[in-house]
Backbone bond lengths (Angstrom), bond angles and torsions (degrees), N, CA, C in turn:
res aa  C-N    CA-C-N  psi(-1)  N-CA   C-N-CA  omega(-1)  CA-C   N-CA-C  phi
1 M - - - 1.442 - - 1.516 109.50 -
2 Q 1.322 115.31 136.08 1.470 118.77 -175.49 1.532 110.88 -96.91
3 D 1.298 115.59 150.56 1.445 122.52 175.97 1.524 110.33 -61.37
4 R 1.317 117.44 153.05 1.491 119.51 -177.87 1.552 111.53 -69.84
5 T 1.300 117.65 -27.19 1.478 119.02 177.94 1.505 108.88 -119.55
6 D 1.300 113.62 160.22 1.455 119.33 176.67 1.519 111.55 -89.45
7 A 1.350 115.40 -7.47 1.465 119.69 -179.30 1.510 108.65 -67.50
8 P 1.332 116.16 140.43 1.475 118.65 179.80 1.523 110.12 -67.75
9 K 1.289 116.80 139.99 1.458 121.93 175.47 1.507 108.46 -76.25
10 I 1.325 115.60 134.87 1.452 121.30 176.54 1.524 106.84 -104.88
11 D 1.287 118.04 111.63 1.435 120.09 178.75 1.511 107.94 -99.11
12 L 1.315 114.60 118.91 1.465 119.19 177.88 1.515 109.18 -80.93
13 K 1.310 113.63 149.44 1.477 118.62 173.93 1.527 107.32 -69.32
14 H 1.311 115.13 158.13 1.465 121.90 -176.12 1.561 112.79 -51.61
15 G 1.315 116.21 -45.39 1.467 119.49 -177.97 1.531 112.54 -62.16
16 D 1.334 116.98 -42.11 1.454 119.73 179.07 1.522 111.97 -67.93
17 K 1.338 115.76 -41.49 1.464 120.12 178.23 1.514 110.30 -62.21
18 S 1.305 116.42 -43.59 1.452 122.88 178.45 1.527 111.16 -60.04
19 F 1.368 116.21 -42.70 1.431 120.63 178.18 1.542 110.81 -59.69
20 V 1.315 116.73 -47.58 1.489 121.36 179.70 1.523 109.56 -57.49
21 E 1.326 117.45 -47.94 1.442 120.63 -176.64 1.515 112.16 -65.98
22 K 1.332 117.62 -45.54 1.477 121.23 179.52 1.524 110.83 -65.83
23 A 1.320 117.18 -45.59 1.455 121.24 -178.49 1.552 110.71 -61.96
24 A 1.309 116.06 -40.49 1.459 119.54 179.21 1.533 111.21 -65.46
25 K 1.327 117.60 -44.62 1.428 122.13 179.58 1.545 111.10 -62.92
26 M 1.321 115.21 -44.67 1.488 119.20 179.03 1.513 111.17 -64.31
27 G 1.306 117.55 -43.21 1.445 121.27 178.94 1.507 114.18 -62.97
28 Q 1.341 115.90 -40.76 1.470 120.04 178.58 1.538 110.37 -65.39
29 E 1.322 115.78 -38.93 1.460 119.79 179.44 1.535 110.91 -67.23
30 E 1.326 117.28 -41.51 1.477 121.20 178.50 1.530 110.01 -57.12
31 V 1.316 116.34 -47.27 1.471 121.34 -179.14 1.510 111.20 -63.30
32 A 1.335 117.44 -46.63 1.460 121.32 -175.94 1.535 110.77 -64.18
33 I 1.337 118.22 -46.51 1.438 121.08 179.76 1.512 111.69 -68.80
34 S 1.320 115.98 -37.41 1.479 119.88 -179.65 1.536 111.81 -68.31
35 R 1.323 117.12 -31.73 1.483 119.97 173.92 1.515 111.30 -60.63
36 V 1.342 115.38 -40.51 1.466 119.82 176.67 1.529 108.96 -65.54
37 A 1.340 116.37 -42.62 1.474 119.88 -178.79 1.511 112.87 -63.73
38 V 1.319 118.22 -32.46 1.464 122.75 177.98 1.547 107.48 -59.00
39 E 1.304 116.49 -40.22 1.450 121.58 -178.21 1.525 113.59 -81.78
40 R 1.347 117.12 -37.91 1.459 121.22 -169.83 1.506 115.85 -97.79
41 A 1.327 118.89 -24.83 1.455 120.77 -176.20 1.529 110.40 -60.61
42 T 1.330 115.30 141.60 1.466 119.24 178.73 1.524 111.79 -100.13
43 N 1.329 116.26 -26.42 1.451 121.24 179.18 1.548 109.60 -82.86
44 P 1.327 117.87 126.00 1.468 119.88 -179.57 1.518 115.27 -56.53
45 Q 1.346 116.96 -35.21 1.480 119.87 178.77 1.520 110.85 -67.48
46 V 1.314 116.30 -36.89 1.475 121.24 177.77 1.519 109.78 -66.85
47 R 1.301 115.52 -45.35 1.489 120.26 179.67 1.528 110.17 -62.07
48 E 1.314 117.05 -43.40 1.475 122.09 178.91 1.527 110.48 -63.01
49 F 1.351 117.21 -41.18 1.444 121.45 178.56 1.515 109.92 -64.00
50 A 1.331 116.47 -44.20 1.478 121.20 -179.94 1.510 110.87 -59.63
51 Q 1.346 116.40 -40.55 1.478 119.57 -179.52 1.533 109.11 -66.38
52 M 1.347 116.96 -38.73 1.466 120.75 177.36 1.540 109.85 -62.55
53 M 1.332 116.56 -40.06 1.466 121.09 178.90 1.547 110.18 -62.31
54 V 1.313 116.78 -43.75 1.453 119.86 179.08 1.549 109.60 -60.92
55 S 1.310 117.18 -49.02 1.460 121.27 -177.45 1.511 112.43 -65.22
56 D 1.335 118.03 -52.55 1.471 122.39 -175.03 1.538 110.59 -66.76
57 H 1.315 116.28 -44.91 1.489 118.08 -175.40 1.530 111.64 -74.85
58 T 1.310 117.00 -28.52 1.485 118.38 177.22 1.536 108.26 -64.63
59 G 1.327 115.95 -43.76 1.489 119.93 178.35 1.513 111.89 -61.75
60 A 1.339 116.44 -47.30 1.466 120.99 -178.97 1.532 110.23 -65.95
61 N 1.322 117.06 -38.35 1.479 121.42 178.87 1.504 111.07 -61.19
62 S 1.348 114.84 -42.04 1.452 121.22 -179.65 1.533 110.42 -64.58
63 E 1.318 115.70 -43.21 1.470 118.65 178.72 1.536 111.31 -65.75
64 L 1.336 116.48 -39.18 1.462 120.53 178.84 1.505 110.47 -66.77
65 T 1.311 118.41 -38.46 1.484 121.77 178.41 1.506 109.63 -62.36
66 T 1.332 117.97 -43.04 1.464 122.06 178.60 1.549 109.46 -61.90
67 L 1.316 116.57 -45.32 1.452 120.36 178.16 1.523 111.64 -62.09
68 A 1.327 116.74 -44.09 1.467 121.14 179.83 1.521 110.47 -60.19
69 T 1.313 116.96 -42.64 1.476 121.42 178.96 1.514 109.80 -62.14
70 S 1.314 117.59 -43.18 1.460 120.10 -179.30 1.539 111.89 -67.47
71 K 1.319 116.40 -21.08 1.468 120.47 -179.77 1.531 112.29 -102.10
72 N 1.313 115.76 11.38 1.478 122.21 -179.71 1.536 113.30 59.26
73 V 1.328 116.75 37.27 1.465 120.75 175.56 1.516 107.45 -105.21
74 M 1.323 113.85 122.46 1.473 119.75 177.98 1.540 107.64 -85.51
75 L 1.317 115.08 120.83 1.468 119.21 177.73 1.527 109.09 -89.60
76 P 1.313 116.18 140.45 1.460 118.53 179.82 1.539 109.55 -66.62
77 A 1.317 116.75 131.36 1.455 121.51 179.55 1.513 107.98 -93.24
78 K 1.319 115.67 51.24 1.442 122.09 -174.44 1.546 109.43 -83.88
79 E 1.315 115.00 133.21 1.452 121.17 175.92 1.545 107.90 -75.93
80 I 1.312 115.49 131.93 1.471 119.33 -179.25 1.523 108.03 -85.11
81 N 1.339 115.83 129.65 1.461 121.20 -179.19 1.530 109.37 -83.45
82 V 1.305 116.03 115.77 1.485 121.08 -178.58 1.526 111.33 -109.64
83 D 1.317 116.99 7.56 1.492 120.32 -177.46 1.515 113.03 -49.52
84 K 1.331 116.02 -47.75 1.462 118.42 -176.61 1.523 111.68 -63.32
85 W 1.333 117.46 -28.64 1.462 120.50 177.32 1.534 110.79 -77.46
86 E 1.285 116.94 -35.44 1.463 120.74 177.63 1.511 112.43 -69.46
87 K 1.333 115.98 -25.63 1.480 120.90 -177.22 1.529 113.58 -97.56
88 R 1.306 118.67 -4.70 1.470 122.20 179.68 1.516 110.07 -62.28
89 S 1.300 114.42 147.96 1.469 118.79 179.37 1.530 108.42 -68.08
90 A 1.340 114.67 142.94 1.466 119.56 -179.44 1.507 110.67 -61.03
91 K 1.331 116.75 -34.22 1.459 122.20 -177.36 1.537 110.46 -59.54
92 D 1.315 117.91 -43.11 1.471 121.48 -174.85 1.530 113.48 -98.48
93 F 1.321 117.93 -6.02 1.446 119.42 -170.87 1.546 113.79 -58.12
94 D 1.324 115.64 -52.02 1.469 119.48 -175.11 1.531 112.35 -57.56
95 E 1.308 116.07 -46.75 1.483 120.26 -179.77 1.515 111.38 -63.57
96 E 1.320 116.78 -46.27 1.458 121.44 -179.26 1.534 112.34 -64.99
97 Y 1.294 116.24 -38.39 1.469 121.32 177.51 1.521 109.48 -64.25
98 M 1.339 117.36 -47.27 1.461 120.66 -177.93 1.525 110.39 -67.08
99 E 1.319 117.75 -37.42 1.465 122.00 176.26 1.527 109.11 -58.45
100 K 1.329 116.81 -45.17 1.480 121.06 -179.89 1.539 110.42 -66.49
101 M 1.329 117.73 -39.16 1.450 121.04 -179.65 1.536 110.41 -64.54
102 V 1.332 118.33 -38.82 1.452 121.99 178.55 1.521 109.24 -64.74
103 S 1.350 117.06 -51.91 1.494 119.73 -176.38 1.539 109.40 -66.08
104 D 1.338 117.98 -42.01 1.471 119.26 -178.91 1.563 110.94 -64.59
105 H 1.320 116.92 -39.75 1.454 118.17 -178.35 1.537 112.82 -72.06
106 K 1.330 116.89 -29.19 1.461 119.35 172.99 1.542 109.17 -62.92
107 E 1.325 115.84 -46.78 1.472 121.24 -177.76 1.526 109.64 -66.50
108 T 1.322 117.63 -44.43 1.460 122.69 -179.34 1.518 110.67 -63.90
109 L 1.303 116.43 -45.66 1.486 121.48 179.63 1.542 110.33 -59.17
110 D 1.332 116.11 -43.71 1.450 120.40 177.60 1.541 111.40 -60.11
111 L 1.335 116.44 -45.29 1.454 122.10 179.18 1.546 111.04 -60.15
112 F 1.318 117.08 -46.38 1.459 122.52 -178.12 1.506 112.42 -69.04
113 E 1.343 117.56 -39.76 1.465 120.61 178.24 1.521 111.15 -64.27
114 K 1.332 118.45 -40.42 1.458 122.02 178.02 1.526 109.86 -63.42
115 E 1.321 116.64 -45.06 1.481 119.48 179.53 1.507 110.96 -63.40
116 A 1.312 117.78 -42.54 1.479 122.34 -177.98 1.552 110.20 -61.63
117 K 1.324 116.15 -36.38 1.481 121.17 -177.12 1.514 114.24 -90.48
118 K 1.323 116.24 -36.75 1.469 119.25 -169.22 1.504 115.10 -123.84
119 G 1.321 117.83 9.69 1.462 119.36 179.07 1.511 111.54 -69.78
120 D 1.318 116.38 166.59 1.482 119.98 177.86 1.491 111.68 -105.17
121 D 1.323 118.34 -20.12 1.462 120.78 -177.63 1.534 109.46 -98.59
122 A 1.327 116.61 122.75 1.478 120.73 -175.18 1.508 113.12 -62.36
123 D 1.319 118.44 -37.66 1.474 120.62 179.42 1.529 111.51 -65.08
124 L 1.322 115.53 -43.27 1.466 119.80 178.84 1.525 111.50 -68.34
125 M 1.316 116.80 -38.54 1.481 120.27 178.94 1.533 108.02 -63.21
126 N 1.336 116.75 -42.66 1.468 120.44 179.24 1.540 111.08 -63.16
127 F 1.335 115.85 -46.42 1.476 119.21 179.59 1.526 110.39 -60.69
128 A 1.326 117.37 -45.09 1.469 120.45 179.34 1.523 110.88 -63.15
129 G 1.336 116.32 -45.72 1.465 120.29 -179.11 1.520 113.29 -60.77
130 K 1.314 117.01 -41.59 1.447 118.57 -177.77 1.521 111.61 -78.71
131 T 1.336 118.60 -13.41 1.463 121.32 177.66 1.525 112.48 -90.24
132 V 1.330 117.38 -22.83 1.461 122.39 -179.21 1.536 113.94 -51.64
133 P 1.362 119.75 -46.34 1.464 118.47 -178.23 1.531 112.21 -62.28
134 T 1.338 118.26 -36.53 1.454 121.57 178.26 1.533 110.36 -66.28
135 L 1.320 115.53 -44.55 1.465 118.93 178.15 1.508 112.53 -63.25
136 T 1.326 116.08 -38.32 1.477 121.35 176.69 1.507 110.08 -61.73
137 S 1.324 116.84 -44.17 1.456 121.39 178.20 1.533 111.90 -64.07
138 H 1.348 116.63 -41.15 1.475 120.85 177.19 1.534 110.42 -61.26
139 L 1.318 116.72 -45.80 1.464 121.12 179.53 1.523 111.44 -60.50
140 S 1.309 115.85 -45.66 1.456 120.41 -178.57 1.555 110.63 -62.46
141 R 1.330 115.74 -44.52 1.473 121.15 179.00 1.527 110.96 -65.78
142 A 1.326 117.15 -40.82 1.457 121.15 178.80 1.551 110.82 -62.58
143 Q 1.328 115.54 -40.42 1.477 119.34 178.76 1.540 110.34 -66.43
144 E 1.324 118.37 -40.80 1.462 121.66 177.24 1.527 111.40 -59.42
145 I 1.318 115.55 -49.27 1.451 120.20 -177.21 1.521 110.23 -65.67
146 K 1.326 117.29 -43.43 1.460 121.63 178.16 1.514 110.90 -55.29
147 K 1.339 116.11 -46.22 1.449 122.38 -179.48 1.558 110.32 -62.37
148 S 1.325 116.34 -40.40 1.460 120.05 -177.08 1.538 112.72 -71.31
149 L 1.323 117.75 -16.23 1.449 121.50 179.44 1.516 113.84 -82.73
150 K 1.300 117.16 -16.27 1.486 122.15 -175.73 1.510 111.43 -71.23
């Protein structure tokens, strides 16, 4: 039986495929939670940061989706549940959101740095490498805002 297309199948190694799947899930979650934060945050710096997360991560997510498609990786079209963020008390929302942004960006930055240095797929390594400075900037800004809320 012949393949449906004549295009060669590109099989990613497990580590690269795992990177794509994790990065996509993390990026989708950042956008979903940050959309809630744009509406719910009371601190203008937090709201501004949330808007930057929506813009920056939407662009990166789109680029990652295109890369995943070109590498024959199916990304889960899972809806992110933001109920707990929509129901958080206004009093604690900003601090809890910034706490999550700091911890998420540490984890995401670690994932992207590993892929940039040790990945097997050149396109994914390039994508990860060029995204690291933005993630570093996001983490630094998130830490500053978190500190200012105390």
